[in-house]
C-alpha positions as CSV (number, residue, x, y, z in Angstrom):
1,X,-189.9,-12.0,-75.0
2,X,-192.5,-14.3,-74.8
3,X,-193.5,-16.7,-77.9
4,X,-196.9,-18.3,-77.9
5,X,-197.5,-21.0,-80.6
6,X,-201.0,-21.3,-81.4
7,X,-203.0,-24.2,-82.4
8,X,-202.8,-25.2,-86.3
9,X,-205.8,-24.1,-88.1
10,X,-207.3,-24.9,-91.5
11,X,-208.0,-21.5,-93.0
12,X,-205.0,-19.3,-94.0
13,X,-207.2,-16.4,-95.3
14,X,-208.7,-16.4,-91.6
15,X,-205.8,-15.9,-90.1
16,X,-204.8,-12.9,-92.4
17,X,-208.3,-11.4,-92.0
18,X,-207.8,-11.2,-88.2
19,X,-204.2,-10.0,-88.1
20,X,-205.3,-7.3,-90.8
21,X,-208.8,-6.4,-88.9
22,X,-209.4,-4.5,-85.9
23,X,-209.1,-7.0,-83.4
24,X,-211.4,-8.4,-80.9
25,X,-211.4,-5.2,-78.7
26,X,-210.1,-3.0,-81.5
27,X,-207.1,-3.3,-80.4
28,X,-205.4,-3.5,-83.5
29,X,-203.5,-0.7,-85.0
30,X,-201.5,-0.3,-88.9
31,X,-201.5,-3.8,-89.1
32,X,-198.6,-4.5,-91.5
33,X,-195.8,-6.8,-92.9
34,X,-192.4,-6.7,-91.3
35,X,-191.1,-9.2,-92.9
36,X,-191.3,-12.2,-95.1
37,X,-190.5,-15.4,-97.0
38,X,-190.2,-13.3,-100.2
39,X,-189.5,-9.3,-100.1
40,X,-192.3,-9.0,-103.1
41,X,-194.6,-10.7,-100.5
42,X,-198.1,-8.6,-100.9
43,X,-199.0,-6.9,-98.0
44,X,-202.7,-5.5,-97.9
45,X,-201.5,-3.3,-94.5
46,X,-199.4,-0.9,-96.9
47,X,-200.1,-1.4,-100.4
48,X,-203.9,-0.2,-101.8
49,X,-203.7,-2.7,-104.6
50,X,-202.8,-5.4,-102.4
51,X,-206.1,-8.0,-101.2
52,X,-205.9,-11.1,-98.2
53,X,-206.7,-13.3,-100.9
54,X,-203.6,-12.3,-102.9
55,X,-201.4,-12.7,-99.6
56,X,-203.4,-15.9,-98.8
57,X,-202.8,-17.5,-102.6
58,X,-199.3,-16.9,-102.2
59,X,-198.7,-18.3,-98.7
60,X,-200.8,-21.4,-100.0
61,X,-199.5,-22.2,-103.4
62,X,-197.0,-25.2,-101.8
63,X,-200.0,-26.7,-99.9
64,X,-202.3,-26.6,-103.5
65,X,-199.7,-27.5,-105.7
66,X,-200.2,-30.8,-103.2
67,X,-203.2,-33.6,-104.2
68,X,-206.1,-32.9,-102.8
69,X,-206.1,-35.9,-100.7
70,X,-202.2,-35.2,-99.5
71,X,-203.1,-31.7,-98.3
72,X,-203.1,-31.5,-94.5
73,X,-206.3,-30.7,-92.9
74,X,-204.3,-28.3,-90.3
75,X,-201.4,-26.6,-92.1
76,X,-201.7,-22.9,-90.7
77,X,-199.2,-22.4,-88.5
78,X,-199.0,-19.4,-86.1
79,X,-196.7,-17.9,-83.6
80,X,-196.7,-14.7,-81.5
81,X,-193.2,-13.0,-80.3
82,X,-194.4,-10.1,-77.6
83,X,-191.8,-8.1,-75.8
84,X,-191.6,-7.3,-72.0
85,X,-194.5,-4.5,-71.2
86,X,-191.9,-2.2,-69.7
87,X,-189.3,-2.6,-72.7
88,X,-188.3,-0.3,-75.0
89,X,-190.5,0.1,-78.3
90,X,-189.0,-2.0,-81.2
91,X,-188.3,-1.0,-85.0
92,X,-189.8,-2.8,-87.5
93,X,-186.0,-3.7,-88.6
94,X,-186.1,-4.9,-85.3
95,X,-189.2,-6.8,-85.4
96,X,-188.3,-8.3,-88.8
97,X,-185.1,-9.7,-87.5
98,X,-186.0,-11.3,-84.6
99,X,-188.9,-13.1,-87.0
100,X,-186.1,-14.7,-89.1
101,X,-184.8,-16.1,-86.0
102,X,-187.8,-17.6,-85.1
103,X,-189.1,-19.2,-87.7
104,X,-185.2,-20.3,-88.5
105,X,-185.0,-21.4,-84.4
106,X,-188.3,-23.4,-85.0
107,X,-187.4,-24.9,-88.0
108,X,-190.1,-23.1,-90.0
109,X,-187.4,-21.8,-92.5
110,X,-184.1,-22.7,-91.4
111,X,-181.4,-20.6,-92.7
112,X,-179.9,-21.0,-96.1
113,X,-182.9,-23.6,-96.6
114,X,-184.0,-22.6,-100.1
115,X,-186.9,-24.9,-99.9
116,X,-188.1,-24.1,-96.6
117,X,-191.9,-23.2,-96.1
118,X,-193.6,-19.9,-96.6
119,X,-194.3,-17.0,-94.3
120,X,-195.3,-13.7,-93.1
121,X,-194.9,-11.4,-89.9
122,X,-197.6,-8.9,-89.2
123,X,-197.3,-6.2,-86.5
124,X,-200.0,-4.3,-85.4
125,X,-199.1,-3.4,-82.3
126,X,-196.1,-1.7,-80.6
127,X,-195.3,-4.6,-78.6
128,X,-195.8,-8.0,-80.4
129,X,-195.8,-9.6,-83.9
130,X,-197.6,-12.3,-85.8
131,X,-196.0,-14.9,-87.6
132,X,-198.4,-16.6,-90.1
133,X,-196.8,-19.5,-92.1
134,X,-198.1,-23.0,-93.9
135,X,-197.0,-26.2,-93.0
136,X,-195.8,-27.7,-96.5
137,X,-192.3,-27.0,-97.8
138,X,-191.4,-26.1,-101.2
139,X,-190.3,-29.9,-102.2
140,X,-193.9,-30.6,-100.8
141,X,-192.2,-32.3,-97.6
142,X,-193.5,-31.2,-94.0
143,X,-191.3,-29.4,-91.8
144,X,-189.3,-30.9,-89.0
145,X,-190.7,-29.2,-85.7
146,X,-189.5,-31.1,-83.0
147,X,-189.5,-29.5,-79.9
148,X,-190.8,-26.2,-81.5
149,X,-191.6,-24.5,-78.2
150,X,-188.5,-24.9,-76.2
151,X,-186.7,-23.9,-78.8
152,X,-188.5,-20.5,-79.6
153,X,-188.2,-19.9,-75.6
154,X,-184.5,-20.3,-76.0
155,X,-184.4,-18.2,-79.0
156,X,-186.6,-15.3,-77.6
157,X,-183.8,-15.8,-74.5
158,X,-180.8,-15.2,-77.2
159,X,-183.0,-12.3,-78.8
160,X,-183.0,-10.4,-75.4
161,X,-179.5,-10.7,-74.8
162,X,-178.5,-9.1,-77.8
163,X,-180.7,-6.6,-78.2
164,X,-180.3,-5.4,-74.8
165,X,-183.9,-6.3,-74.1
166,X,-184.9,-7.3,-70.4
167,X,-184.7,-10.7,-69.5
168,X,-188.1,-12.6,-69.3
169,X,-188.4,-15.1,-66.6
170,X,-189.3,-18.5,-68.3
171,X,-193.4,-19.5,-68.0
172,X,-194.6,-23.1,-67.9
173,X,-197.7,-22.3,-69.3
174,X,-199.7,-21.6,-66.2
175,X,-199.2,-17.9,-66.7
176,X,-202.5,-15.5,-67.0
177,X,-203.0,-13.1,-69.8
178,X,-201.0,-10.2,-70.0
179,X,-201.8,-7.1,-71.3
180,X,-201.3,-5.6,-74.4
181,X,-199.6,-2.0,-75.1
182,X,-203.4,-1.1,-76.2
183,X,-205.0,-2.4,-73.2
184,X,-202.4,-0.6,-71.5
185,X,-202.8,2.6,-73.3
186,X,-206.7,2.4,-73.1
187,X,-206.9,1.9,-69.0
188,X,-204.5,5.2,-68.7
189,X,-206.7,7.2,-71.1
190,X,-209.6,6.0,-69.1
191,X,-207.6,6.6,-65.6
192,X,-207.8,3.0,-64.7
193,X,-205.5,1.7,-62.5
194,X,-205.0,-1.6,-64.8
195,X,-206.2,-3.2,-67.9
196,X,-210.0,-4.1,-67.7
197,X,-209.2,-8.1,-67.9
198,X,-206.3,-7.4,-65.0
199,X,-208.9,-5.5,-62.9
200,X,-211.6,-8.5,-63.5
201,X,-209.2,-10.9,-62.6
202,X,-208.8,-9.0,-59.1
203,X,-212.3,-8.6,-58.7
204,X,-212.7,-12.8,-59.4
205,X,-210.3,-13.3,-57.2
206,X,-211.6,-11.4,-54.6
207,X,-215.2,-12.8,-54.9
208,X,-213.9,-16.4,-54.3
209,X,-211.8,-15.6,-51.7
210,X,-213.4,-17.8,-48.9
211,X,-216.5,-18.0,-50.4
212,X,-218.2,-21.0,-48.7
213,X,-220.4,-22.6,-52.4
214,X,-220.9,-21.2,-55.7
215,X,-224.0,-18.9,-55.2
216,X,-221.6,-17.1,-52.6
217,X,-219.2,-16.5,-54.9
218,X,-221.4,-15.3,-57.8
219,X,-223.2,-13.1,-55.1
220,X,-220.0,-11.6,-54.1
221,X,-219.1,-11.1,-57.5
222,X,-221.9,-8.9,-58.3
223,X,-221.7,-7.4,-55.1
224,X,-217.8,-5.8,-56.5
225,X,-220.0,-4.2,-59.2
226,X,-219.3,-6.5,-62.2
227,X,-221.1,-7.3,-64.7
228,X,-221.8,-11.1,-65.0
229,X,-223.9,-13.2,-67.7
230,X,-223.7,-16.9,-66.8
231,X,-223.8,-19.9,-69.6
232,X,-227.0,-21.8,-68.5
233,X,-228.2,-25.1,-69.2
234,X,-231.6,-25.9,-70.3
235,X,-231.8,-27.4,-66.0
236,X,-231.1,-23.9,-65.3
237,X,-227.5,-24.6,-63.9
238,X,-224.8,-22.5,-65.2
239,X,-222.2,-23.9,-67.7
240,X,-219.8,-21.2,-67.3
241,X,-219.4,-17.3,-66.9
242,X,-217.9,-14.2,-68.2
243,X,-217.5,-10.8,-66.6
244,X,-217.2,-7.2,-67.5
245,X,-216.6,-4.0,-66.4
246,X,-219.7,-1.7,-66.2
247,X,-218.7,1.4,-69.0
248,X,-216.2,-1.0,-70.7
249,X,-217.3,-1.4,-74.1
250,X,-216.2,-2.0,-77.5
251,X,-216.5,0.5,-81.1
252,X,-220.2,-1.6,-81.4
253,X,-221.0,-0.5,-77.6
254,X,-221.4,-3.6,-76.5
255,X,-219.7,-4.7,-73.2
256,X,-216.4,-6.3,-73.5
257,X,-216.8,-9.7,-71.9
258,X,-214.1,-11.8,-70.6
259,X,-214.8,-15.8,-69.5
260,X,-213.1,-17.2,-66.4
261,X,-211.0,-18.9,-67.9
262,X,-209.2,-16.4,-70.0
263,X,-208.7,-14.1,-66.9
264,X,-206.7,-17.1,-65.6
265,X,-206.3,-20.4,-66.1
266,X,-207.7,-21.5,-62.5
267,X,-210.6,-18.9,-62.6
268,X,-212.8,-21.4,-65.0
269,X,-216.2,-22.5,-63.3
270,X,-215.0,-26.2,-63.1
271,X,-211.9,-25.1,-61.5
272,X,-213.6,-23.4,-59.1
273,X,-216.3,-25.6,-58.3
274,X,-213.4,-28.1,-57.5
275,X,-212.4,-25.9,-54.7
276,X,-215.8,-25.9,-53.4
277,X,-216.2,-29.6,-53.5
278,X,-212.9,-29.8,-51.8
279,X,-214.3,-28.0,-48.7
280,X,-217.4,-28.5,-48.5
281,X,-217.3,-29.6,-44.9
282,X,-215.3,-26.5,-43.4
283,X,-214.2,-26.5,-39.5
284,X,-215.3,-24.1,-36.9
285,X,-213.5,-21.7,-34.6
286,X,-211.1,-23.3,-32.2
287,X,-213.4,-23.1,-29.2
288,X,-210.8,-21.4,-26.9
289,X,-210.9,-18.1,-29.2
290,X,-214.6,-18.4,-29.9
291,X,-214.4,-17.9,-25.6
292,X,-212.4,-14.1,-25.8
293,X,-213.7,-10.5,-25.9
294,X,-211.6,-10.1,-29.2
295,X,-213.3,-8.1,-32.2
296,X,-214.6,-10.1,-35.0
297,X,-211.5,-9.2,-37.6
298,X,-208.9,-9.9,-34.8
299,X,-210.6,-13.3,-33.8
300,X,-210.5,-13.8,-37.7
301,X,-207.1,-13.1,-37.9
302,X,-206.1,-15.0,-34.5
303,X,-207.8,-18.4,-36.5
304,X,-205.8,-17.4,-39.7
305,X,-202.7,-17.3,-38.3
306,X,-203.4,-21.3,-36.1
307,X,-203.7,-22.4,-39.1
308,X,-201.0,-20.9,-41.2
309,X,-198.6,-22.2,-38.6
310,X,-199.8,-25.9,-39.8
311,X,-199.8,-24.7,-43.3
312,X,-195.9,-24.0,-43.1
313,X,-195.2,-27.5,-41.8
314,X,-197.2,-29.1,-44.7
315,X,-195.4,-26.8,-47.1
316,X,-192.0,-27.5,-45.8
317,X,-192.2,-31.3,-45.3
318,X,-195.5,-33.1,-46.9
319,X,-195.8,-33.9,-51.0
320,X,-195.7,-31.4,-53.7
321,X,-199.5,-31.7,-54.0
322,X,-200.4,-30.9,-50.7
323,X,-197.7,-28.3,-50.7
324,X,-199.6,-26.8,-54.0
325,X,-203.0,-26.9,-52.5
326,X,-201.6,-24.7,-49.4
327,X,-200.3,-22.4,-52.0
328,X,-203.4,-21.7,-53.2
329,X,-205.1,-21.4,-49.7
330,X,-202.2,-18.8,-48.7
331,X,-203.4,-16.9,-52.1
332,X,-206.8,-17.1,-50.8
333,X,-206.0,-15.8,-47.7
334,X,-204.2,-12.5,-48.8
335,X,-206.7,-11.7,-51.0
336,X,-209.0,-11.8,-48.3
337,X,-206.9,-9.6,-46.2
338,X,-206.6,-7.2,-49.1
339,X,-210.1,-6.7,-49.0
340,X,-210.6,-6.1,-45.7
341,X,-207.0,-4.6,-44.4
342,X,-206.7,-1.3,-42.3
343,X,-205.7,1.8,-44.8
344,X,-202.2,1.7,-43.6
345,X,-201.7,-1.5,-44.9
346,X,-204.3,-1.7,-47.4
347,X,-202.3,-1.0,-50.4
348,X,-199.3,-3.5,-49.7
349,X,-201.3,-6.0,-49.2
350,X,-202.9,-5.6,-52.4
351,X,-200.1,-5.6,-54.4
352,X,-198.8,-8.8,-52.3
353,X,-202.2,-10.5,-53.2
354,X,-201.7,-9.7,-56.9
355,X,-197.8,-11.0,-57.2
356,X,-199.0,-13.5,-55.1
357,X,-201.4,-14.9,-57.7
358,X,-198.9,-16.1,-60.1
359,X,-197.0,-18.2,-57.4
360,X,-200.5,-20.1,-56.7
361,X,-200.5,-22.3,-60.1
362,X,-197.8,-24.3,-61.4
363,X,-197.5,-27.6,-63.4
364,X,-198.3,-29.5,-60.2
365,X,-201.3,-30.8,-59.4
366,X,-203.0,-29.5,-56.3
367,X,-204.7,-31.7,-53.7
368,X,-207.8,-30.6,-53.7
369,X,-208.7,-32.4,-50.1
370,X,-205.9,-30.2,-48.6
371,X,-207.9,-27.3,-49.3
372,X,-209.7,-26.6,-45.7
373,X,-208.6,-25.0,-42.9
374,X,-207.4,-21.9,-44.6
375,X,-210.5,-21.0,-47.1
376,X,-212.6,-21.0,-44.0
377,X,-209.9,-18.6,-42.3
378,X,-210.2,-16.6,-45.5
379,X,-214.2,-17.1,-45.0
380,X,-213.9,-16.0,-42.1
381,X,-211.8,-12.4,-42.8
382,X,-214.0,-11.7,-45.1
383,X,-217.2,-12.0,-43.3
384,X,-216.0,-10.0,-40.3
385,X,-215.7,-6.9,-42.4
386,X,-212.9,-4.5,-41.8
387,X,-209.7,-4.3,-39.4
388,X,-208.9,-0.9,-38.1
389,X,-204.9,-0.3,-37.9
390,X,-204.6,-0.2,-33.9
391,X,-205.6,-2.1,-30.9
392,X,-207.1,-5.3,-31.0
393,X,-207.0,-5.4,-35.3
394,X,-203.8,-4.1,-35.6
395,X,-202.1,-6.4,-32.9
396,X,-203.7,-9.6,-34.6
397,X,-203.0,-8.1,-37.9
398,X,-199.5,-8.2,-37.2
399,X,-199.5,-11.3,-35.8
400,X,-200.9,-13.2,-39.0
401,X,-198.6,-11.1,-41.1
402,X,-195.6,-12.3,-38.8
403,X,-196.6,-16.0,-39.4
404,X,-197.4,-15.2,-43.3
405,X,-194.0,-13.6,-44.2
406,X,-192.2,-17.0,-43.8
407,X,-195.2,-19.4,-45.7
408,X,-194.3,-17.0,-48.3
409,X,-190.4,-16.9,-48.3
410,X,-190.7,-20.9,-48.0
411,X,-192.8,-21.0,-51.3
412,X,-190.1,-18.8,-53.0
413,X,-187.8,-21.2,-52.3
414,X,-190.6,-24.5,-53.2
415,X,-190.9,-23.4,-56.9
416,X,-187.3,-22.3,-56.9
417,X,-185.8,-26.1,-56.0
418,X,-188.8,-26.7,-58.8
419,X,-188.0,-24.9,-61.4
420,X,-190.6,-22.1,-61.2
421,X,-188.7,-19.0,-62.2
422,X,-191.6,-17.1,-62.3
423,X,-193.8,-18.4,-59.6
424,X,-190.5,-17.8,-57.7
425,X,-189.6,-14.2,-58.9
426,X,-193.7,-13.5,-58.0
427,X,-193.4,-14.9,-54.7
428,X,-190.6,-13.0,-53.8
429,X,-192.2,-9.7,-54.7
430,X,-195.4,-10.9,-52.3
431,X,-192.7,-11.0,-49.6
432,X,-191.5,-7.9,-49.7
433,X,-194.9,-6.1,-49.5
434,X,-195.6,-8.5,-46.9
435,X,-192.9,-7.2,-44.9
436,X,-193.8,-3.6,-45.9
437,X,-197.6,-4.2,-44.9
438,X,-196.1,-5.8,-41.4
439,X,-193.7,-2.8,-40.9
440,X,-196.9,-0.6,-41.3
441,X,-199.2,-2.4,-38.5
442,X,-196.7,-3.6,-36.4
443,X,-194.4,-0.6,-35.5
444,X,-196.7,1.1,-33.5
445,X,-197.7,-1.7,-31.1
446,X,-194.0,-3.1,-31.0
447,X,-192.7,0.6,-30.1
448,X,-195.2,0.8,-27.4
449,X,-194.4,-2.6,-25.7
450,X,-190.4,-1.7,-25.6
451,X,-191.2,1.2,-23.9
452,X,-192.9,-0.5,-21.5
453,X,-190.4,-3.1,-21.0
454,X,-188.0,-0.5,-20.5
455,X,-190.0,1.0,-17.9
456,X,-190.0,-2.3,-15.8
457,X,-188.3,-2.4,-12.3
458,X,-185.0,-4.1,-12.2
459,X,-186.3,-6.8,-9.9
460,X,-189.1,-7.7,-12.7
461,X,-186.8,-7.7,-15.8
462,X,-184.4,-9.5,-13.8
463,X,-187.3,-12.1,-13.3
464,X,-188.5,-12.2,-17.0
465,X,-184.6,-12.9,-18.0
466,X,-184.4,-15.8,-16.0
467,X,-187.6,-17.3,-17.3
468,X,-186.2,-16.5,-20.9
469,X,-183.0,-18.3,-19.9
470,X,-184.8,-21.4,-18.4
471,X,-187.3,-21.8,-21.5
472,X,-184.8,-21.0,-24.4
473,X,-181.3,-21.4,-23.1
474,X,-179.6,-21.7,-27.0
475,X,-181.6,-18.6,-27.9
476,X,-181.4,-16.5,-24.7
477,X,-178.0,-14.5,-25.6
478,X,-179.1,-13.6,-29.1
479,X,-182.7,-12.2,-27.9
480,X,-181.1,-10.2,-25.1
481,X,-178.8,-8.5,-27.8
482,X,-181.3,-7.8,-30.3
483,X,-183.0,-4.4,-30.4
484,X,-186.6,-5.3,-29.8
485,X,-185.7,-7.6,-26.6
486,X,-187.8,-5.1,-24.7
487,X,-191.3,-6.3,-25.7
488,X,-191.1,-9.9,-24.9
489,X,-190.0,-8.6,-21.5
490,X,-193.3,-6.5,-21.4
491,X,-195.0,-9.4,-22.7
492,X,-193.9,-12.0,-20.3
493,X,-194.8,-9.5,-17.5
494,X,-198.3,-9.0,-18.4
495,X,-198.6,-12.6,-19.2
496,X,-197.2,-12.9,-15.5
497,X,-199.5,-10.2,-13.7
498,X,-202.3,-12.4,-15.2
499,X,-201.2,-15.7,-13.1
500,X,-199.7,-17.8,-16.3
501,X,-197.3,-20.0,-15.9
502,X,-194.2,-17.6,-18.2
503,X,-192.3,-20.2,-18.1
504,X,-194.5,-23.0,-20.1
505,X,-196.0,-20.3,-22.0
506,X,-192.8,-19.4,-23.2
507,X,-191.4,-23.1,-23.7
508,X,-195.4,-23.7,-25.8
509,X,-194.8,-20.2,-28.0
510,X,-191.2,-21.7,-28.6
511,X,-192.3,-25.1,-29.8
512,X,-195.1,-23.4,-32.4
513,X,-192.1,-23.3,-35.1
514,X,-188.2,-23.0,-35.1
515,X,-186.9,-19.5,-34.2
516,X,-183.1,-19.3,-35.6
517,X,-184.4,-18.6,-39.0
518,X,-186.7,-15.5,-37.6
519,X,-185.2,-12.0,-38.6
520,X,-186.3,-11.1,-35.2
521,X,-186.6,-13.3,-33.1
522,X,-188.5,-11.0,-30.0
523,X,-191.0,-9.8,-32.9
524,X,-192.0,-13.2,-33.5
525,X,-192.2,-14.3,-30.0
526,X,-194.3,-10.9,-29.1
527,X,-197.1,-12.4,-31.6
528,X,-196.8,-16.2,-30.6
529,X,-197.3,-15.3,-26.8
530,X,-200.0,-12.7,-27.5
531,X,-201.5,-15.7,-29.5
532,X,-201.6,-17.7,-26.6
533,X,-202.7,-15.4,-24.4
534,X,-206.4,-15.7,-25.8
535,X,-205.6,-19.3,-26.2
536,X,-205.1,-20.4,-22.5
537,X,-206.4,-19.5,-19.4
538,X,-204.9,-17.9,-16.6
539,X,-203.5,-20.8,-13.9
540,X,-203.7,-18.7,-10.5
541,X,-200.5,-20.2,-8.4
542,X,-198.8,-18.3,-5.2
543,X,-197.1,-15.2,-6.2
544,X,-195.5,-14.1,-2.7
545,X,-192.2,-13.1,-4.7
546,X,-193.9,-9.9,-6.4
547,X,-194.6,-6.9,-5.7
548,X,-198.8,-6.0,-6.1
549,X,-199.6,-4.7,-9.8
550,X,-202.7,-3.9,-10.8
551,X,-205.1,-6.5,-12.1
552,X,-204.5,-7.1,-15.5
553,X,-206.9,-8.5,-18.3
554,X,-205.7,-7.6,-21.6
555,X,-202.8,-7.7,-23.1
556,X,-199.8,-5.1,-23.4
557,X,-200.2,-4.3,-27.0
558,X,-203.8,-3.6,-26.2
559,X,-203.5,-0.7,-22.9
560,X,-200.3,1.0,-24.5
561,X,-201.6,1.2,-28.1
562,X,-205.1,2.3,-26.8
563,X,-203.5,4.8,-23.9
564,X,-204.1,8.4,-24.8
565,X,-201.0,10.3,-25.3
566,X,-199.5,12.2,-22.4
567,X,-199.7,16.3,-23.3
């Protein structure tokens, strides 16, 4: 269960009208009391004779009894308690018991305290209640509300256990707005895959991924098919923005707007501008990659793999502010890949990006100056266009996913070590989807490479085995025991044919990042060697010991992946 204590207000009648009214998006259904400080409290939802005014006067009586100069300006307390989206629908009796526990735990109405504050619990949806209370006790004193938010969270954890509900991972106030049951039903009724504000949040994040400036962000947002309304200053500069789905209207046939900050805390225009300011001068392509014959999508993914490797080191060893910035950048890269991925992996990439979005926000402030290289990579991924699932694009996608999976795993551990339970759980889900995307992309080229490696002559296989033992003496036995052992052998053979120093190339691949923790050393070496083949120039050397081979100018990944099948 998720409790939220709202800001105290000054008008009891205003909150009552909202709780019993239709709601901002007509999401309030059958508003009624489920519990109150007094069983005889009037209920305008079920009693035709009861009025909002009567309920307000009943709750405000201790406040009105005070001399006017002693009445608090903000005397209206408001707590909402929401159940898990996929949990069972609780009865009114269940919610009544929960309401009593919440007012007792927070100090509004402790058990057995006959002089406590007056309160009432209103239910207008299946999945949550609102508790309204006035912050003057019957004896004229103020309630003790020390640590009320923490106490409300703790009581919700106990409620989950006692009622057999799904345990909600405690948050830190940085989560995005969750959909209500009414919003979910509306989405189902309209045939949408998610509620409006979740779809809009995804559109905004896609438009933001790698955007160079504010103008590009708004242009891309409009190209996503989203209605955009900017709040302009007299100078013409935007002060804020709001978005709506085309065709999404309320009962008055008006568009249902959401501000950026209502979609997620980091999507307000001021927060977005901080990203642009931090990345005004972005680096260009590595010179070596600019000289290759790679397709634009493949080149962008090679760039991403290179800078993501550097980000891994920063996340693991630098200060928290730097790591928080790197998480935001990784999120943008995932959003960029989700937009441009091949059909075989796009669904898993979208799910990975959707989950990791939660892992990009925490109470730790990101060092904005650190947001640079990966944002540029995301920009290049988006502007390079869609990738196909085979050939250069497929191999390059496998390469970048091989780097991003450990990056997201590190993010999981980083959050867990700091007590960020929701973020750690979200990152774990993202890693699972990234692994699925990797399998969908990498299986075909790796299978082809392994088959190629098995077909090599015994003399060539022995030569490459000796190279691996020389370059990786501490890992060679484990590497040879892996089922994918033939794939790096095939990559070394390809590099050997091209005239490269395979021992130096393999040593450089191993030095990029430690290999001991890799799930498959073979696969990781394949993608590193594949990447380095584009960054290093062949160094011709005497090859008297070799038999004559046909000249090769591309990697085996491409040869095998593109070779017509024998019939």
